[in-house]
C-alpha positions as CSV (number, residue, x, y, z in Angstrom):
1,M,0.0,0.0,0.0
2,S,1.1,3.3,-0.9
3,I,0.3,6.3,1.1
4,G,-0.3,9.3,-1.0
5,L,-0.1,12.7,0.0
6,V,-3.3,14.5,-0.3
7,V,-2.9,18.3,-0.6
8,A,-6.0,20.2,0.2
9,M,-6.0,23.0,-2.5
10,N,-8.5,25.4,-3.3
11,P,-8.9,25.6,-7.1
12,V,-9.5,29.3,-7.1
13,L,-6.4,30.1,-5.3
14,A,-4.4,27.7,-7.5
15,V,-5.5,29.7,-10.7
16,M,-5.0,33.2,-8.9
17,G,-1.4,32.5,-7.9
18,P,0.1,32.4,-11.5
19,I,-2.1,35.4,-12.4
20,A,-0.7,37.5,-9.5
21,G,2.9,36.7,-10.5
22,I,2.1,37.7,-14.1
23,V,0.5,41.0,-12.9
24,V,3.5,41.8,-10.5
25,C,5.9,41.1,-13.4
26,L,3.9,43.3,-15.6
27,F,4.0,46.2,-13.1
28,A,7.7,45.8,-12.7
29,F,8.1,45.9,-16.5
30,L,6.0,49.0,-16.8
31,F,7.9,50.7,-14.0
32,V,11.2,49.9,-15.6
33,V,10.0,51.2,-19.0
34,L,8.5,54.5,-17.5
35,S,11.8,55.2,-15.6
36,V,13.8,54.7,-18.7
37,A,11.5,57.1,-20.6
38,I,11.7,59.7,-17.9
39,N,15.5,59.5,-18.0
40,L,15.6,59.9,-21.7
41,L,13.2,62.8,-21.5
42,M,15.3,64.4,-18.8
43,S,18.6,63.9,-20.7
44,F,17.1,65.4,-24.0
45,G,15.6,68.3,-21.9
46,A,19.1,68.9,-20.2
47,S,20.8,68.8,-23.7
48,W,18.2,71.3,-25.0
49,L,18.6,73.5,-22.1
50,S,22.4,73.6,-22.4
51,E,22.0,74.3,-26.1
52,K,19.8,77.4,-25.3
53,A,22.2,78.6,-22.7
54,E,25.1,78.3,-25.3
55,M,22.9,80.5,-27.6
56,L,22.4,83.1,-24.8
57,K,26.2,83.1,-24.3
58,M,26.5,83.8,-28.1
59,V,23.9,86.9,-27.7
60,R,26.0,88.4,-24.9
61,P,28.5,90.2,-27.1
62,Y,25.7,91.7,-29.2
63,V,24.0,92.9,-26.0
64,D,27.4,94.4,-24.8
65,S,27.9,96.3,-28.1
66,V,24.3,97.7,-28.0
67,N,24.8,98.9,-24.5
68,S,28.2,100.5,-25.2
69,S,26.7,102.1,-28.4
70,T,23.7,103.3,-26.4
71,R,25.9,104.9,-23.8
72,A,28.1,106.6,-26.4
73,A,25.0,107.9,-28.1
74,E,23.6,109.4,-24.9
75,Q,26.9,111.3,-24.7
76,G,26.5,112.6,-28.1
77,I,28.9,110.3,-29.9
78,A,27.3,108.9,-33.2
79,P,27.6,105.1,-33.8
80,S,30.3,104.1,-36.3
81,D,29.4,102.2,-39.6
82,S,31.7,99.3,-38.4
83,E,29.4,98.4,-35.6
84,Q,26.6,95.7,-35.8
85,P,23.4,96.8,-37.3
86,V,21.5,96.2,-34.4
87,A,24.0,98.3,-32.3
88,R,23.8,101.1,-34.8
89,M,20.0,101.2,-34.7
90,A,19.8,101.0,-30.8
91,A,22.3,103.8,-30.7
92,Q,20.4,106.1,-33.0
93,I,17.3,106.0,-30.8
94,P,18.9,108.3,-28.1
95,L,20.1,110.6,-30.7
96,R,16.7,110.9,-32.2
97,L,15.0,111.3,-28.8
98,N,17.6,114.1,-27.9
99,A,17.0,116.0,-31.1
100,A,13.2,115.7,-30.7
101,D,13.6,117.0,-27.1
102,K,15.7,120.0,-28.3
103,K,13.2,120.7,-31.0
104,V,10.3,120.5,-28.5
105,T,12.3,122.8,-26.1
106,E,13.0,125.3,-28.8
107,V,9.3,125.4,-30.0
108,S,8.0,125.7,-26.6
109,D,10.4,128.6,-25.7
110,T,9.3,130.3,-28.9
111,A,5.7,129.8,-28.0
112,V,6.3,131.1,-24.4
113,D,8.2,134.2,-25.8
114,K,5.4,134.8,-28.4
115,A,2.7,134.8,-25.6
116,I,4.8,137.0,-23.3
117,E,5.3,139.5,-26.1
118,F,1.6,139.4,-27.1
119,R,0.6,140.0,-23.6
120,A,3.0,142.9,-23.3
121,R,1.9,144.4,-26.4
122,S,-1.7,144.1,-25.6
123,M,-1.1,145.7,-22.2
124,Q,0.8,148.5,-24.0
125,V,-1.9,149.2,-26.4
126,K,-4.4,149.3,-23.5
127,Q,-2.5,151.7,-21.6
128,I,-1.8,153.9,-24.6
129,A,-5.5,153.9,-25.3
130,K,-6.4,154.7,-21.7
131,A,-3.9,157.6,-21.6
132,F,-5.1,158.9,-25.0
133,F,-9.0,158.6,-24.2
134,L,-8.9,159.1,-20.4
135,P,-5.9,161.3,-19.6
136,G,-7.1,162.0,-16.0
137,L,-7.2,158.4,-14.9
138,T,-3.6,157.6,-15.8
139,R,-1.0,158.2,-13.1
140,S,2.3,156.6,-12.5
141,R,2.8,154.2,-9.7
142,A,5.1,156.6,-7.9
143,E,2.3,159.1,-7.8
144,K,-0.2,156.7,-6.4
145,E,2.0,155.2,-3.6
146,P,5.3,156.6,-2.8
147,T,7.7,153.8,-1.8
148,I,11.2,153.3,-0.6
149,A,12.7,150.2,-2.2
150,G,9.3,148.7,-2.8
151,V,7.9,149.4,0.6
152,T,4.7,151.4,1.0
153,R,4.2,154.4,3.1
154,D,2.8,152.4,6.0
155,G,5.7,150.0,5.9
156,A,4.0,147.0,4.5
157,E,5.4,145.5,1.3
158,F,2.7,142.9,0.7
159,A,-1.1,142.8,1.5
160,S,-0.7,139.5,3.4
161,P,-2.1,139.8,7.0
162,G,0.7,137.6,8.2
163,Y,3.4,139.9,6.7
164,R,1.7,143.0,8.0
165,Q,1.6,141.4,11.6
166,I,5.4,140.6,11.4
167,M,6.0,144.1,10.1
168,D,4.1,145.6,13.1
169,E,6.2,143.5,15.5
170,R,9.6,144.2,13.9
171,P,9.5,147.6,12.2
172,E,13.2,148.2,12.4
173,V,13.9,146.1,9.3
174,L,12.3,148.9,7.2
175,P,14.3,152.1,6.4
176,G,12.8,155.2,8.4
177,Q,10.9,153.2,11.0
178,E,11.7,153.4,14.7
179,P,13.2,150.1,16.2
180,R,11.3,148.5,18.9
181,P,12.5,148.7,22.4
182,V,15.2,146.2,23.4
183,L,14.2,144.0,26.1
184,P,16.8,142.9,28.8
185,P,18.3,139.6,28.0
186,Q,16.9,136.6,30.0
187,Q,19.0,135.0,32.6
188,I,20.4,131.7,31.8
189,V,20.0,129.2,34.6
190,P,23.0,126.9,34.9
191,T,22.0,123.2,34.7
192,R,23.5,120.4,36.8
193,R,24.9,117.2,35.2
């Protein structure tokens, strides 16, 4: 007689074991494939980034020449023909701005001068017409208010109430006015340290 070993197995578990092993292997394979793909993307990205950084290093001399040309143009030195076209164009901008600014200043000064002259001429015509048609109403300012160096007869130079109050307090600053009485100096109390 032979004794056989009888193993009690659940048929569902017997089928699910190899399926679970296949799923675990599949996940491990996917993990390896994804990590290789990510590493390849990172290496390509790093090479692309280093390539762009090299391109930026190549642009640096152009930027330096543009900056030096612009600084020279701000001082009034025109760009030379041997410079790079971008630097020449960038250097011409401050020159054109300075020329436009000078032109605007000249035009505005001319306009202001013309406005002042127009106002002066119109006031001159008004005073001549007033003197011609109404001779009794025109008197010089000296006849109206005699002054000494721009100060009126009562000692006030301006119509400001604050100015008049100061002039009442300190009339000695005006010629011909009596100085106010000098007060005795205050006693200084020594302090202890």
